[in-house]
C-alpha positions, 0 to 999 in steps of 0.5 A: 407585671406592669408594662411601661412604654418609653418613647425616646432612646436618648441618655435619659430614656435608656437609663430609665428603661434599664432601671425599670427593667432591673426593677422587674417591669416589662419595658417597651422602648421605641425610637426612630433612630436605629443606632440608639436601639442597639444595646437596648434589646438587652433590657427592653423590647426595643423597636424602631419607629416614629412615635408621632404616628399613632398606628406605630405606637399601637402596633408596638403595644403601647395601648396595653401599657399601664404608663408611658414616658415621653422622653423626647428632648429637643424635638418639641413638636415630636414630644407634643405629638407623641404625648397626644398619641399616648393619650389618644390610645387611652394610656392611663398615665402619661409622663412627659419630659420637658425642656422648659416651663413653656414646653411643660405647659404645652404638654399639660394642655395636650394631656400629659398627666405629669411633666418632668424636668430632668435637667433642671431637677438634677441641677437643683439637687446639685446646687442644694448639695453644694450650698449645704456643704454638710449634706452628702446627698439630697432628695426632695420627696414632696413639697417641703419634705426631704430625705438626705444623707448627712455626716454625723454631727460631731456633738452626737458622735460617741452617743447612743441615738437616745442620748443624742436626742437627735429628733428633738434637737434637729427635728429630723428622723434617722431612717438608717445608718450607713457604716464603714465596713471592716473590709475597706474594699466593701460598701458601707453596711446599712443599719436600722438603728435602735435607741441604744445604738452608738453613733460613730463620727464616720457614720453617714445618717439617712434622715427625713424631715422638713427641708427647712430643718435640713437647711438649719442643720447645714 
C-alpha cells in the first residue's frame, strides 16, 4: 500500500486526503491548525504540527512516504519551506500547490517535481464547459487530448454505433454510454457499447479524442 503525505488541511487538502483514503491508500495529513484536523482523523492519520520544521515532518513519518502533496495555499513562504523539507527528506515525488505562475516557478526551482494550480484548473474546466455548451463535463488528460461527457448528437439517435459511423464523422472514440435507469431515483447505468448497440437521444456519451475535435463537435 502506498503512503501519501499531505501538508495543509484546507478544503483542497482535506478533500484530497479523503479521496485518497477512499481509494485504499494510507494518508498522513499534517497542519498546524488543530481545528482543521478534527474531522480528518476519520480517514487519515491526522497530526498537528509545523511542516516548515524538518524534524516535525520526519517524526510524522513523511520520510517513508512514496509521495507528498504540499497543499498550503496563501502562505507562500510556508509552502516553499515545506516543499524544500520534503525534498530534503528524500521523498521520491513532491507535488506542490501554487497560487500563481511566479509561485509555481519558485516551487519548481526549490525541487517540486510537479506543480498544480487547482483554482486555475477548475476555472479553465468550467470555462470550457460553459463555452462548449454541448459538453456536459470535460477533463484534459494530456496536451491536446481530452475526455468529455456529451449528449448524443440528434442525427445519431436511433442508430447503432456502427450505423452512426461516430468515430469517422467526429474523430472521437466512445468509451462508454451513460443511460437513464428505468427507476428515475437511481443513477444512470454505464454501458460499454458494442457496434450493434442503438444510441438513444437521452443517452450521455463518454468520449475520448483530440480537444480540437471536441471543439468542432460543439
